[in-house]
N, C-alpha and C positions, 0 to 999 in steps of 0.2 A: 790200692789195696792188694791188686795181683803182684805187683812187685814187692811187696813187703813179704806177702807169702812166700815167694821164691827165695828172697834173700835168708828168710828164717830157714828153709828147708836146706839151703847151701851152707848155712852156718852150722845147722845140727848135722849134716854130712860131715863137715870138716871136723867137728867135735867126734865124732865117732872113730876117724882114722887116728887122730892124736891121741884117743883115750886109749887104744891099743900101745901105743908106743909109750905114752907118759903115765899110764896108770900106775906104776909102783912109785913114781914121783909124785903124782897128785895124791895117792894115798897117805903118803907121810906129810904132806901139809895138811893144813886146816881147810875144811869145807869152805868152798866158794859160794857167796850168796847168789841165789838165782838173779837173773837179770829182771830190771824194772819194766814192766809192762808198758809197751809204747802206747801211749793214746794218739790213735789217728783221727784226724778230721773226717767227718762223712764226705763222701765222694758228691760231686754235683751230679743231679740227675741228667740224662741225655737230652738233647734239644728236643722240645715237643711234648715232654713228659712232664706233667704237673707234679711237684713234690707231694709225697703224702702228707696230710694234714694230721697232726697229732690230737687225738680226741682230747677234749678239755677234761679236766678231772671232775669226777662226779661232785655234786654239792654236798657240803657238809650236812649231815642229818641234823635237823632242828630238833631239840628235845621236846616232846609235847608238854604243853603245861598240865600240872597235875591240878585236878579239881580241889579248890579248898573246901572247907566245910561250910554246909549250907546253913545260913542264919535260921535261927528258930524263930517262928512266928508266933507273937503273942497270942494266948487264948482269947476267942471272942468274948466280948462282955454278955454276960447273962441279960435277958429282957426283965425288964421290970414287972410288976404285977400288971395283969391285964384287967382293964376297968370294963365291967360287963355293960353293953350298950341296951338301950331300952328295945324291946321287941315291937316293931310296927304291926297294928292289928291288919289284918287281911281286908282288902277292899271289899265293900259290900255289893253283892251281885245284884245288876239291875232288876227290877221286877219285870213282869210279862208285858211286852208292848202290846198295846190294843191295836186291832186291825184298823187300818183307815179306810173309809169307804172309796171305793173304786169307781172314778165317772165312766159312765156308758160310753161306748165308742160313738162318734157322730154317726148319724144316719146319712148314708150317700143315697143320692137320687138313683132311680132305676135307669138302665140302660136307655138312652134315646129321649131322656127327660132333660131339660134345661136345669142348670144350677140355680139354687134360690138366689135372689137378690140380696145384694149386700147393703146394709143401712149405713148411711153417712155418718162419720163422727159428730158427736155433739159438740157444739161451742160451750168454750169455758172462758171466764174472764171478761175482757173487753170484747163487745161485738164486733164482728169483722163485716164492713160493708161490701165486701168482695167475696164474701163466701157463697158458694153454689150449693144446691140442693144435693148433688152428687157428692161434694165433699172433695173431690179430687178433679183433675183436668180430664178433658175426654180426647178421643182420637176419632178424627173426621172417616178413617177407613175402618172403624170397628163399631160394634153395637155394645153398649153397657148394660146389664140388669141391675137396676137400681131400685132400693126401697124407700119411696118417699116418706119423710116424717114431717108432720104437720109443724108449722111455725106460724106464730101470730103475723098477721100483714095488715096493711091498711090497704083497703081495696076501692076501686073507682069503676063503675059500669059505663058503657059507651057502646058506640057503633060507628062505623065507618066505611066508605067505598074503598076498593082496592088501590085505586089511585092515591088516595089521600091516607092510606093507613099508617104509613111510617111516620108522618107529621102528627097524626092523630094519637098515635102511642107515644110520641116523644112528649106531646103536650100533657098527656094524661101522668106520666111519670113525673114532670115538674110540679104538677099540683100536689101529687103524693108526698114529694119531698118537702115542699113548703108546708103541708100539713102536718107532718111528721116533726118538723123543727118547732112550729107553733105549739104542738103539744108536749114538747119536750121528750120525744121518742127517739132513741139511737137506731139509725139504719142498720141492719143485721143480716143484709144478703143483697144478691143482684135482683134488679125489678124482673117481674114476671108478667105474662098475657096469658089468660086462659081464654081461648077461643070457643064460644059455646054454641054458636050456630055460624053457618057460613052459606053464601049462595053465590049466583053469578054476579050479582050487583055489589056485594060487599060482605060484611060479617060483623057479628056483634060479640063483644069481647068484656073482659073483666081484667083491668089492670090492677096489679098487686105490688106491694112494696113490704119486704120483711123487715120488722122492727124488733126491738129487744125484749117488750113486754106486751100485753093485750092492751090494746086503746080504749076497751070499754071497761077497764078496771074502775074499781072505787076510787075517787080522787082525781080520775082523769078529766080533763075539760072536754066538753062536748067536740066532735068534730064537725067541719064545714065542708062547703064546695063540693057536696055530694058524697064525700069520703066516709066510709063505714069501717068498723072492725071487723076482722075475718081471720080465716086460717087458709094456708096452703094446702093443695091437694095431697093426698097420703095413698099409699099402697104400692104395690110391685108397678115397675115402669120400665120401659125401654128406653135408652138414652141415644139419639142420634145427634151428630156434632155438624153443624152447617158453619164453615170456614170459607166465606166467600162474601161479595156485595149481596145486600139485602134484596137488590132486583133479582138475584138468580137463586132465591130461596125455593122458587118452585121445582127446581131439579132436585133438591134435598127431599121434597115430599114426594117426589116420583120415585126416588130410591126407598123411602119408607114404605110406601103402597106396594113396591116390588117385594121387598123384604117379608112384609105381613102376609101376601099372597103365597110366597114360597114357602113359609113356615105354618100356614093354616092358622094364622092368628087372627082373631076378630077384636078389634080394639073399640075402645069407647068413642062416641062421636065427639067428645071434646077433647082438644090436645093442649099441651103446655109448651110456652116457648120462654127460656130463660136468657136474658142478655148479658153475655158476659162482658161485652165490650159496650159501652156507651153508644146510644143511637144519635150520632151526629149528621153522618153523611151515608145516604143509601148506597153510594157507590164506593165505599170503603173496602178495599179488598181485603183487608185484616179483619173485617168484622166477625166475630165470632157468637154464635147462638146454639144454645142446647136445646133440642126439641124433646120433649118427653111424651111417649105414647103409652097409655094404659091399657093393658088388656082386659077383656071383660071376666 
């Protein structure tokens, strides 16, 4: 490019000198057309210089679409005639509620007084030969307050020495069971013994066997073997549980005596034993007996 510029300047300078000499001649001739411009190729950039990037032409403008005419929505259909619905009658108001009688609250015992005894549940349906007077199992480490309810029984009076007491009681219960079977009576509980008198030599007793109905009712056959119809003791009672061989029952009665003295309870002279277990072996360690003591 630099050489082109020098050549053009030199050429122009030469034209200036010749023009002064040949001007009259040139004027007489026709005008000479100007020289054709020389297109020169662009020079290569020097080493280490990146050629300038030609910016791309701007994108052609996209004509925005012209919104067409909005389609006209058809007019909504007019609703038909409304059928009147029948008017529901207003619900009738409830009448005044009659006040219900309020049960009085239970009467609580005064402080220091024992709770009232609990009555055992009454038997219904088939008689249960294993039912007890208390109606629930006892605990040898506790004392229960029980309300004894009268039951029809077969009774047999007797007496025995202390040494023969276990065998005598067992024999009495066998007689009562045989007599109940002969009379057509169902056994309705565990056998009982009411001790009515005791001394150093022995005791007088009344063996009892609960049955499902009174043995002296009309139509019942007469009883034999000294057996009579009767009822079991009734009223408030304290239940103690003996769970040990029969030979150790004296220790249970010592506990009963200490309890009564500590509570200042005066008991009736008679006391009642109920044999939860059958009297088969006086040395049975699993023998269970309920002892009922009734305060005066």
